[in-house]
C-alpha angles and dihedrals in degrees: 000000000000115000120198106198129187117222096199119218106305138033092269100044101093111117123250087245092055093045091052093052093054091066093064098042119104092211132017121202130191122213103227108176110072103061146025098242113233089219139038119274092228088063088061092047090051092049093047096039094228144085118267122211110216116220128200125214097269091055095049091046092049125079092259097106095041092052092050093045090058089066105033146000113281133168135212114204117209128190111248116346113002095225099044090101120060090224090073094049088054089052091055091049092051090050092052090050089054090048092244115151116241137189129189120209112193134215138171119298136202087261090062093049098049087070086079087073087072093245112131112249095216088061094061117107129199116338116232139185131230112216123211108257119233110211119292096316098063111045107135114184101176091113087071091058087064090050089052091051091050091047091054091061097039094254130145117244124224112200117193113205126225121255111269094021113135122215096247089051091048092051092049090051090047094052095044092048093046090052092049092049095043094243119149113222119211123169116335135194123237114194118195132196093348117206095018131102087258092056110147138174125199127189118191148109111300093243090059091061095063090081099035121106108229122169125225138284096055137150135199128231123197105199120219116253093238097070120175112239090248090053090050091050093049093048094049090054094054 
């Protein structure tokens, strides 16, 4: 059996159901490539009372887990909601092809927590990701095409930021991409360490964020222009 278990947003957010399953698994793996964890891994190990093996993308995307799950119960722990990333859905599909039993145990995701900004969740459009640019040769801006699509229907845009990306770098990428795509940026929201005791929301002009100290993990929200008056009030109080 292959268990895909969501960790939620802090070191204590795993569900009772998920915690109970860990006790019967022969091996417990931790997916370690999609987020800068807002806590130390040894805190998880202490809470769970067992060693966690950290896996990188190539290992999760290989047949390693499926092969092991044919013989014994194993679990893959994922930050936030276990199916937020498409990689994990692909893993489930591969397991089903191999006739390996699977079970998903859910937990809170970043998309749940951004509601604390005051922006209405049903007004969010497609979620996109901002990659970390590598010099002048790797400067993808396709995430801003999604923002443009959302803007055209009056929807908010949630932008997830790449692991290792610092806030000043993210803001520079955001401004350069918006300029290239002819998108006018007004005030944006930056949400930091969602679901933890250090949870923070900031609402300001992008240029103001270049000097702010914001801890990872963080995400960016570009609010729609047609804000409800309650959304406006909530944002102004951030």
